C-alpha positions in Angstrom: 10.5 23.4 174.9 12.7 21.2 172.7 14.1 24.3 171.1 15.4 25.5 174.4 17.2 22.3 175.0 18.8 22.3 171.5 20.3 25.7 172.3 21.3 24.8 175.8 24.9 23.5 175.5 28.3 23.9 176.9 30.8 26.0 174.8 34.2 24.8 173.8 37.1 27.1 174.7 37.5 28.0 171.0 33.8 28.5 170.2 32.5 31.8 168.7 29.8 33.6 170.7 27.1 35.8 169.1 24.3 36.7 171.5 24.3 40.0 173.3 22.5 40.7 176.6 18.9 39.6 175.6 17.1 40.7 178.7 14.2 42.9 177.8 12.4 44.7 180.7 8.7 44.4 180.1 6.2 47.0 181.4 4.2 46.2 184.5 0.9 44.6 183.7 -1.0 41.3 183.2 0.5 38.7 180.9 -0.2 35.2 179.7 2.7 32.8 180.5 3.9 29.3 179.6 6.1 27.3 181.9 9.2 26.6 179.8 11.2 24.8 182.5 10.9 23.4 186.0 14.0 22.7 188.0 13.8 21.1 191.4 16.1 22.7 194.0 16.6 23.2 197.6 16.3 26.4 199.7 18.9 26.4 202.5 16.7 28.4 204.8 16.9 31.9 206.3 15.9 33.8 209.4 12.3 33.9 208.1 11.9 30.4 206.8 13.4 26.9 207.4 15.0 24.9 204.7 12.7 23.3 202.2 12.4 22.0 198.6 12.3 24.8 196.0 10.7 24.8 192.5 12.6 27.0 190.1 10.4 28.1 187.2 11.3 29.7 183.8 8.2 31.4 182.4 7.9 32.6 178.8 5.8 35.7 178.3 5.1 38.0 175.4 4.0 41.7 175.5 0.9 41.7 173.4 1.4 45.4 172.6 5.1 45.5 171.6 5.5 41.8 170.7 8.6 41.7 173.0 9.4 38.3 174.4 10.7 37.8 177.9 11.6 35.0 180.3 10.9 35.4 183.9 12.3 33.2 186.6 10.4 32.6 189.7 10.9 30.3 192.7 8.2 28.5 194.6 9.1 27.3 198.1 7.5 24.1 199.3 6.9 25.4 202.8 3.8 26.2 204.9 4.8 29.9 205.0 4.6 30.0 201.2 1.5 27.8 200.7 -0.5 30.9 199.6 1.9 31.3 196.6 1.8 27.6 195.7 -2.1 27.9 195.7 -1.9 31.0 193.5 0.4 29.2 191.0 -1.6 26.0 190.8 -4.9 27.9 190.5 -3.3 30.0 187.7 -2.4 26.9 185.7 -5.8 25.3 186.3 -4.8 22.4 188.6 -6.4 23.8 191.8 -9.8 25.2 192.4 -10.3 27.9 195.0 -11.1 26.4 198.4 -10.3 22.8 197.5 -7.2 20.8 198.5 -4.8 19.8 195.9 -2.0 17.1 195.6 0.5 19.1 193.6 1.2 17.4 190.2 4.7 18.8 189.4 5.1 16.5 186.3 2.2 18.4 184.7 3.8 21.8 185.3 6.2 22.1 182.3 4.1 23.3 179.3 1.3 24.6 181.6 -0.1 28.1 180.8 -1.7 30.7 182.9 -1.8 34.5 183.7 0.2 36.6 186.0 0.7 40.1 187.1 4.2 41.4 186.4 6.0 44.2 188.4 9.3 45.9 188.0 11.7 45.2 190.8 14.4 47.8 191.6 17.5 46.5 193.4 21.2 47.1 194.0 23.5 44.5 192.4 26.5 43.0 194.1 28.7 45.8 192.6 26.5 48.5 194.2 24.8 49.5 190.8 21.1 50.3 190.7 19.3 47.8 188.4 15.8 46.6 187.4 14.3 43.3 186.5 10.8 41.9 186.1 9.3 39.9 189.0 6.0 38.0 189.3 3.8 40.1 191.6 1.1 37.4 191.7 -0.4 34.6 189.8 -4.0 35.1 188.6 -6.8 32.5 188.6 -7.2 30.6 185.3 -10.3 31.8 183.5 -12.9 29.1 183.3 -14.7 28.9 180.0 -18.4 28.7 180.6 -20.3 26.4 178.2 -23.5 27.9 176.9 -25.6 25.5 174.8 -26.0 26.7 171.2 -23.0 29.1 171.4 -19.5 28.6 170.2 
């Protein structure tokens, strides 16, 4: 995570830029992820849901087949209408067990790992152009390692 912060800086008006568009669309499927960053924000509300705190996540994933790296951004709304997704996420990173209540520990989220199902989202951008990006379809439960005596 420190590497991301070292690269995260403001440019001077006379700086030289190098990086091109780095967004790599990854195929739909199941991926391991690592939470690179958590930013606390606020959702202003909509017709479907009232205003609430919002957790903005940056997730790092790697396609095990091609080796392509990607970053996916996802938002979690701290609202009763989105409690199911909060439960999915915290179960995926191993903080929550199915059927048990959980006091969400946001301080432990950065650096957490889990699995997710990725989909390709098709949309029309603000200029009317068709575009695609990756989106978290759902978070998957963290696999629990079962200890069997005598086996490693």
